[in-house]
N, CA, C, O and CB atoms as a CASP TS submission, in Angstrom:
PFRMAT TS
TARGET T0000
AUTHOR 0000-0000-0000
METHOD Language model
MODEL 1
PARENT N/A
ATOM      1  N   MET     1     103.947  93.410  86.962  1.00  0.00           N
ATOM      2  CA  MET     1     104.499  93.266  88.294  1.00  0.00           C
ATOM      3  C   MET     1     105.278  94.540  88.636  1.00  0.00           C
ATOM      4  O   MET     1     105.829  95.208  87.762  1.00  0.00           O
ATOM      5  CB  MET     1     105.411  92.001  88.390  1.00  0.00           C
ATOM      6  N   ILE     2     105.304  94.849  89.919  1.00  0.00           N
ATOM      7  CA  ILE     2     106.097  95.962  90.430  1.00  0.00           C
ATOM      8  C   ILE     2     106.816  95.470  91.686  1.00  0.00           C
ATOM      9  O   ILE     2     106.267  94.700  92.474  1.00  0.00           O
ATOM     10  CB  ILE     2     105.198  97.227  90.735  1.00  0.00           C
ATOM     11  N   VAL     3     108.066  95.935  91.856  1.00  0.00           N
ATOM     12  CA  VAL     3     108.878  95.545  93.014  1.00  0.00           C
ATOM     13  C   VAL     3     109.616  96.776  93.512  1.00  0.00           C
ATOM     14  O   VAL     3     110.233  97.493  92.724  1.00  0.00           O
ATOM     15  CB  VAL     3     109.884  94.395  92.653  1.00  0.00           C
ATOM     16  N   ASP     4     109.556  97.022  94.805  1.00  0.00           N
ATOM     17  CA  ASP     4     110.394  98.061  95.414  1.00  0.00           C
ATOM     18  C   ASP     4     111.723  97.408  95.780  1.00  0.00           C
ATOM     19  O   ASP     4     111.748  96.381  96.459  1.00  0.00           O
ATOM     20  CB  ASP     4     109.698  98.712  96.685  1.00  0.00           C
ATOM     21  N   LYS     5     112.804  97.993  95.339  1.00  0.00           N
ATOM     22  CA  LYS     5     114.133  97.427  95.582  1.00  0.00           C
ATOM     23  C   LYS     5     114.831  98.098  96.764  1.00  0.00           C
ATOM     24  O   LYS     5     116.052  98.250  96.766  1.00  0.00           O
ATOM     25  CB  LYS     5     114.996  97.560  94.332  1.00  0.00           C
ATOM     26  N   GLY     6     114.049  98.499  97.768  1.00  0.00           N
ATOM     27  CA  GLY     6     114.632  99.121  98.955  1.00  0.00           C
ATOM     28  C   GLY     6     114.866 100.607  98.791  1.00  0.00           C
ATOM     29  O   GLY     6     115.801 101.159  99.372  1.00  0.00           O
ATOM     30  N   SER     7     114.019 101.263  98.000  1.00  0.00           N
ATOM     31  CA  SER     7     114.189 102.700  97.761  1.00  0.00           C
ATOM     32  C   SER     7     114.014 103.499  99.050  1.00  0.00           C
ATOM     33  O   SER     7     113.296 103.083  99.959  1.00  0.00           O
ATOM     34  CB  SER     7     113.188 103.188  96.703  1.00  0.00           C
ATOM     35  N   SER     8     114.680 104.649  99.116  1.00  0.00           N
ATOM     36  CA  SER     8     114.623 105.464 100.336  1.00  0.00           C
ATOM     37  C   SER     8     113.250 106.104 100.540  1.00  0.00           C
ATOM     38  O   SER     8     112.815 106.268 101.680  1.00  0.00           O
ATOM     39  CB  SER     8     115.692 106.550 100.288  1.00  0.00           C
ATOM     40  N   ASN     9     112.558 106.471  99.457  1.00  0.00           N
ATOM     41  CA  ASN     9     111.220 107.066  99.577  1.00  0.00           C
ATOM     42  C   ASN     9     110.100 106.042  99.591  1.00  0.00           C
ATOM     43  O   ASN     9     108.959 106.368  99.917  1.00  0.00           O
ATOM     44  CB  ASN     9     110.989 108.025  98.450  1.00  0.00           C
ATOM     45  N   GLY    10     110.416 104.829  99.245  1.00  0.00           N
ATOM     46  CA  GLY    10     109.408 103.782  99.206  1.00  0.00           C
ATOM     47  C   GLY    10     108.585 103.847  97.936  1.00  0.00           C
ATOM     48  O   GLY    10     108.581 104.852  97.225  1.00  0.00           O
ATOM     49  N   THR    11     107.895 102.767  97.670  1.00  0.00           N
ATOM     50  CA  THR    11     106.984 102.656  96.541  1.00  0.00           C
ATOM     51  C   THR    11     105.617 102.328  97.108  1.00  0.00           C
ATOM     52  O   THR    11     105.478 101.444  97.953  1.00  0.00           O
ATOM     53  CB  THR    11     107.458 101.571  95.506  1.00  0.00           C
ATOM     54  N   HIS    12     104.602 103.052  96.632  1.00  0.00           N
ATOM     55  CA  HIS    12     103.247 102.834  97.135  1.00  0.00           C
ATOM     56  C   HIS    12     102.347 102.353  96.009  1.00  0.00           C
ATOM     57  O   HIS    12     102.388 102.879  94.897  1.00  0.00           O
ATOM     58  CB  HIS    12     102.681 104.124  97.764  1.00  0.00           C
ATOM     59  N   LEU    13     101.540 101.354  96.307  1.00  0.00           N
ATOM     60  CA  LEU    13     100.565 100.826  95.363  1.00  0.00           C
ATOM     61  C   LEU    13      99.190 101.000  95.999  1.00  0.00           C
ATOM     62  O   LEU    13      98.885 100.395  97.027  1.00  0.00           O
ATOM     63  CB  LEU    13     100.854  99.313  95.006  1.00  0.00           C
ATOM     64  N   ASN    14      98.365 101.838  95.370  1.00  0.00           N
ATOM     65  CA  ASN    14      97.021 102.128  95.886  1.00  0.00           C
ATOM     66  C   ASN    14      97.045 102.568  97.346  1.00  0.00           C
ATOM     67  O   ASN    14      96.210 102.157  98.152  1.00  0.00           O
ATOM     68  CB  ASN    14      96.130 100.903  95.739  1.00  0.00           C
ATOM     69  N   GLY    15      98.034 103.423  97.668  1.00  0.00           N
ATOM     70  CA  GLY    15      98.107 104.005  99.009  1.00  0.00           C
ATOM     71  C   GLY    15      98.826 103.168 100.044  1.00  0.00           C
ATOM     72  O   GLY    15      99.003 103.615 101.177  1.00  0.00           O
ATOM     73  N   GLN    16      99.248 101.961  99.687  1.00  0.00           N
ATOM     74  CA  GLN    16      99.943 101.107 100.645  1.00  0.00           C
ATOM     75  C   GLN    16     101.406 100.965 100.246  1.00  0.00           C
ATOM     76  O   GLN    16     101.728 100.681  99.092  1.00  0.00           O
ATOM     77  CB  GLN    16      99.269  99.722 100.736  1.00  0.00           C
ATOM     78  N   ARG    17     102.289 101.168 101.231  1.00  0.00           N
ATOM     79  CA  ARG    17     103.724 101.044 100.953  1.00  0.00           C
ATOM     80  C   ARG    17     104.066  99.580 100.690  1.00  0.00           C
ATOM     81  O   ARG    17     103.636  98.686 101.419  1.00  0.00           O
ATOM     82  CB  ARG    17     104.571 101.601 102.138  1.00  0.00           C
ATOM     83  N   LEU    18     104.846  99.356  99.637  1.00  0.00           N
ATOM     84  CA  LEU    18     105.249  97.995  99.302  1.00  0.00           C
ATOM     85  C   LEU    18     106.360  97.518 100.216  1.00  0.00           C
ATOM     86  O   LEU    18     107.211  98.299 100.641  1.00  0.00           O
ATOM     87  CB  LEU    18     105.696  97.912  97.850  1.00  0.00           C
ATOM     88  N   VAL    19     106.344  96.229 100.514  1.00  0.00           N
ATOM     89  CA  VAL    19     107.427  95.591 101.248  1.00  0.00           C
ATOM     90  C   VAL    19     108.576  95.409 100.255  1.00  0.00           C
ATOM     91  O   VAL    19     108.364  94.864  99.172  1.00  0.00           O
ATOM     92  CB  VAL    19     106.974  94.211 101.889  1.00  0.00           C
ATOM     93  N   PRO    20     109.796  95.855 100.604  1.00  0.00           N
ATOM     94  CA  PRO    20     110.918  95.733  99.665  1.00  0.00           C
ATOM     95  C   PRO    20     111.127  94.293  99.193  1.00  0.00           C
ATOM     96  O   PRO    20     111.015  93.343  99.967  1.00  0.00           O
ATOM     97  CB  PRO    20     112.196  96.248 100.314  1.00  0.00           C
ATOM     98  N   ASN    21     111.433  94.163  97.905  1.00  0.00           N
ATOM     99  CA  ASN    21     111.751  92.890  97.249  1.00  0.00           C
ATOM    100  C   ASN    21     110.603  91.886  97.241  1.00  0.00           C
ATOM    101  O   ASN    21     110.832  90.688  97.076  1.00  0.00           O
ATOM    102  CB  ASN    21     112.931  92.270  97.919  1.00  0.00           C
ATOM    103  N   GLN    22     109.380  92.357  97.416  1.00  0.00           N
ATOM    104  CA  GLN    22     108.202  91.480  97.349  1.00  0.00           C
ATOM    105  C   GLN    22     107.362  91.911  96.144  1.00  0.00           C
ATOM    106  O   GLN    22     106.689  92.940  96.207  1.00  0.00           O
ATOM    107  CB  GLN    22     107.354  91.543  98.688  1.00  0.00           C
ATOM    108  N   PRO    23     107.387  91.145  95.048  1.00  0.00           N
ATOM    109  CA  PRO    23     106.659  91.530  93.834  1.00  0.00           C
ATOM    110  C   PRO    23     105.152  91.611  94.064  1.00  0.00           C
ATOM    111  O   PRO    23     104.581  90.824  94.819  1.00  0.00           O
ATOM    112  CB  PRO    23     106.952  90.541  92.717  1.00  0.00           C
ATOM    113  N   ARG    24     104.522  92.573  93.402  1.00  0.00           N
ATOM    114  CA  ARG    24     103.061  92.721  93.441  1.00  0.00           C
ATOM    115  C   ARG    24     102.544  92.805  92.010  1.00  0.00           C
ATOM    116  O   ARG    24     103.185  93.403  91.146  1.00  0.00           O
ATOM    117  CB  ARG    24     102.635  93.990  94.263  1.00  0.00           C
ATOM    118  N   VAL    25     101.404  92.214  91.765  1.00  0.00           N
ATOM    119  CA  VAL    25     100.785  92.238  90.444  1.00  0.00           C
ATOM    120  C   VAL    25     100.087  93.577  90.250  1.00  0.00           C
ATOM    121  O   VAL    25      99.378  94.050  91.138  1.00  0.00           O
ATOM    122  CB  VAL    25      99.783  91.060  90.271  1.00  0.00           C
ATOM    123  N   LEU    26     100.294  94.190  89.074  1.00  0.00           N
ATOM    124  CA  LEU    26      99.593  95.430  88.732  1.00  0.00           C
ATOM    125  C   LEU    26      98.286  95.089  88.038  1.00  0.00           C
ATOM    126  O   LEU    26      98.225  94.178  87.213  1.00  0.00           O
ATOM    127  CB  LEU    26     100.471  96.342  87.828  1.00  0.00           C
ATOM    128  N   ARG    27      97.244  95.831  88.382  1.00  0.00           N
ATOM    129  CA  ARG    27      95.931  95.630  87.779  1.00  0.00           C
ATOM    130  C   ARG    27      95.446  96.935  87.150  1.00  0.00           C
ATOM    131  O   ARG    27      95.896  98.020  87.517  1.00  0.00           O
ATOM    132  CB  ARG    27      94.915  95.121  88.833  1.00  0.00           C
ATOM    133  N   ASN    28      94.545  96.815  86.219  1.00  0.00           N
ATOM    134  CA  ASN    28      93.988  97.980  85.543  1.00  0.00           C
ATOM    135  C   ASN    28      93.425  98.970  86.563  1.00  0.00           C
ATOM    136  O   ASN    28      92.639  98.593  87.432  1.00  0.00           O
ATOM    137  CB  ASN    28      92.893  97.553  84.547  1.00  0.00           C
ATOM    138  N   GLY    29      93.831 100.235  86.455  1.00  0.00           N
ATOM    139  CA  GLY    29      93.344 101.278  87.347  1.00  0.00           C
ATOM    140  C   GLY    29      94.172 101.491  88.605  1.00  0.00           C
ATOM    141  O   GLY    29      93.871 102.388  89.392  1.00  0.00           O
ATOM    142  N   ASP    30      95.212 100.682  88.811  1.00  0.00           N
ATOM    143  CA  ASP    30      96.062 100.845  89.995  1.00  0.00           C
ATOM    144  C   ASP    30      96.763 102.201  89.979  1.00  0.00           C
ATOM    145  O   ASP    30      97.015 102.778  88.921  1.00  0.00           O
ATOM    146  CB  ASP    30      97.103  99.713  90.071  1.00  0.00           C
ATOM    147  N   GLU    31      97.069 102.693  91.176  1.00  0.00           N
ATOM    148  CA  GLU    31      97.830 103.932  91.337  1.00  0.00           C
ATOM    149  C   GLU    31      99.174 103.595  91.976  1.00  0.00           C
ATOM    150  O   GLU    31      99.237 102.944  93.019  1.00  0.00           O
ATOM    151  CB  GLU    31      97.043 104.976  92.202  1.00  0.00           C
ATOM    152  N   ILE    32     100.250 104.052  91.328  1.00  0.00           N
ATOM    153  CA  ILE    32     101.607 103.868  91.844  1.00  0.00           C
ATOM    154  C   ILE    32     102.139 105.227  92.253  1.00  0.00           C
ATOM    155  O   ILE    32     101.984 106.208  91.526  1.00  0.00           O
ATOM    156  CB  ILE    32     102.543 103.193  90.784  1.00  0.00           C
ATOM    157  N   ARG    33     102.771 105.284  93.428  1.00  0.00           N
ATOM    158  CA  ARG    33     103.430 106.530  93.849  1.00  0.00           C
ATOM    159  C   ARG    33     104.889 106.222  94.110  1.00  0.00           C
ATOM    160  O   ARG    33     105.223 105.349  94.912  1.00  0.00           O
ATOM    161  CB  ARG    33     102.750 107.147  95.125  1.00  0.00           C
ATOM    162  N   LEU    34     105.763 106.959  93.413  1.00  0.00           N
ATOM    163  CA  LEU    34     107.215 106.846  93.552  1.00  0.00           C
ATOM    164  C   LEU    34     107.718 108.214  93.986  1.00  0.00           C
ATOM    165  O   LEU    34     107.930 109.095  93.153  1.00  0.00           O
ATOM    166  CB  LEU    34     107.906 106.369  92.207  1.00  0.00           C
ATOM    167  N   GLY    35     107.910 108.392  95.287  1.00  0.00           N
ATOM    168  CA  GLY    35     108.262 109.726  95.793  1.00  0.00           C
ATOM    169  C   GLY    35     107.099 110.666  95.548  1.00  0.00           C
ATOM    170  O   GLY    35     106.005 110.442  96.066  1.00  0.00           O
ATOM    171  N   LYS    36     107.318 111.727  94.760  1.00  0.00           N
ATOM    172  CA  LYS    36     106.250 112.686  94.458  1.00  0.00           C
ATOM    173  C   LYS    36     105.536 112.366  93.149  1.00  0.00           C
ATOM    174  O   LYS    36     104.539 113.008  92.819  1.00  0.00           O
ATOM    175  CB  LYS    36     106.818 114.093  94.396  1.00  0.00           C
ATOM    176  N   LEU    37     106.032 111.385  92.403  1.00  0.00           N
ATOM    177  CA  LEU    37     105.424 111.006  91.129  1.00  0.00           C
ATOM    178  C   LEU    37     104.264 110.046  91.369  1.00  0.00           C
ATOM    179  O   LEU    37     104.418 109.039  92.060  1.00  0.00           O
ATOM    180  CB  LEU    37     106.472 110.364  90.191  1.00  0.00           C
ATOM    181  N   ILE    38     103.109 110.359  90.800  1.00  0.00           N
ATOM    182  CA  ILE    38     101.938 109.482  90.877  1.00  0.00           C
ATOM    183  C   ILE    38     101.578 109.068  89.463  1.00  0.00           C
ATOM    184  O   ILE    38     101.467 109.911  88.573  1.00  0.00           O
ATOM    185  CB  ILE    38     100.726 110.188  91.587  1.00  0.00           C
ATOM    186  N   ALA    39     101.393 107.760  89.251  1.00  0.00           N
ATOM    187  CA  ALA    39     101.027 107.232  87.935  1.00  0.00           C
ATOM    188  C   ALA    39      99.827 106.308  88.095  1.00  0.00           C
ATOM    189  O   ALA    39      99.745 105.535  89.049  1.00  0.00           O
ATOM    190  CB  ALA    39     102.224 106.477  87.274  1.00  0.00           C
ATOM    191  N   HIS    40      98.909 106.398  87.159  1.00  0.00           N
ATOM    192  CA  HIS    40      97.765 105.496  87.114  1.00  0.00           C
ATOM    193  C   HIS    40      97.991 104.501  85.983  1.00  0.00           C
ATOM    194  O   HIS    40      98.368 104.883  84.875  1.00  0.00           O
ATOM    195  CB  HIS    40      96.424 106.280  86.917  1.00  0.00           C
ATOM    196  N   ILE    41      97.758 103.234  86.267  1.00  0.00           N
ATOM    197  CA  ILE    41      98.025 102.168  85.315  1.00  0.00           C
ATOM    198  C   ILE    41      96.725 101.762  84.619  1.00  0.00           C
ATOM    199  O   ILE    41      95.736 101.433  85.273  1.00  0.00           O
ATOM    200  CB  ILE    41      98.672 100.953  86.021  1.00  0.00           C
ATOM    201  N   TYR    42      96.740 101.791  83.280  1.00  0.00           N
ATOM    202  CA  TYR    42      95.600 101.342  82.489  1.00  0.00           C
ATOM    203  C   TYR    42      96.121 100.432  81.384  1.00  0.00           C
ATOM    204  O   TYR    42      97.059 100.790  80.672  1.00  0.00           O
ATOM    205  CB  TYR    42      94.802 102.554  81.898  1.00  0.00           C
ATOM    206  N   PHE    43      95.524  99.273  81.241  1.00  0.00           N
ATOM    207  CA  PHE    43      95.911  98.340  80.208  1.00  0.00           C
ATOM    208  C   PHE    43      94.946  98.464  79.051  1.00  0.00           C
ATOM    209  O   PHE    43      93.736  98.564  79.249  1.00  0.00           O
ATOM    210  CB  PHE    43      95.949  96.901  80.743  1.00  0.00           C
ATOM    211  N   LYS    44      95.478  98.459  77.846  1.00  0.00           N
ATOM    212  CA  LYS    44      94.665  98.563  76.639  1.00  0.00           C
ATOM    213  C   LYS    44      94.678  97.226  75.930  1.00  0.00           C
ATOM    214  O   LYS    44      95.743  96.678  75.646  1.00  0.00           O
ATOM    215  CB  LYS    44      95.180  99.690  75.705  1.00  0.00           C
ATOM    216  N   SER    45      93.495  96.695  75.640  1.00  0.00           N
ATOM    217  CA  SER    45      93.432  95.431  74.902  1.00  0.00           C
ATOM    218  C   SER    45      93.522  95.725  73.413  1.00  0.00           C
ATOM    219  O   SER    45      93.044  96.756  72.938  1.00  0.00           O
ATOM    220  CB  SER    45      92.125  94.647  75.231  1.00  0.00           C
ATOM    221  N   SER    46      94.138  94.808  72.690  1.00  0.00           N
ATOM    222  CA  SER    46      94.325  95.050  71.248  1.00  0.00           C
ATOM    223  C   SER    46      93.305  94.315  70.417  1.00  0.00           C
ATOM    224  O   SER    46      93.322  94.412  69.190  1.00  0.00           O
ATOM    225  CB  SER    46      95.718  94.638  70.815  1.00  0.00           C
TER
END
């Protein structure tokens, strides 16, 4: 899960800005942008 807590730059999930305080489920391959930082999410099965 990812939640934007009202950040000034916003949090983006796959190019869409998150609504503050509304949790979103992260899925394999998702892209998160926090200001200028971009992260790709990959889950590894054990």
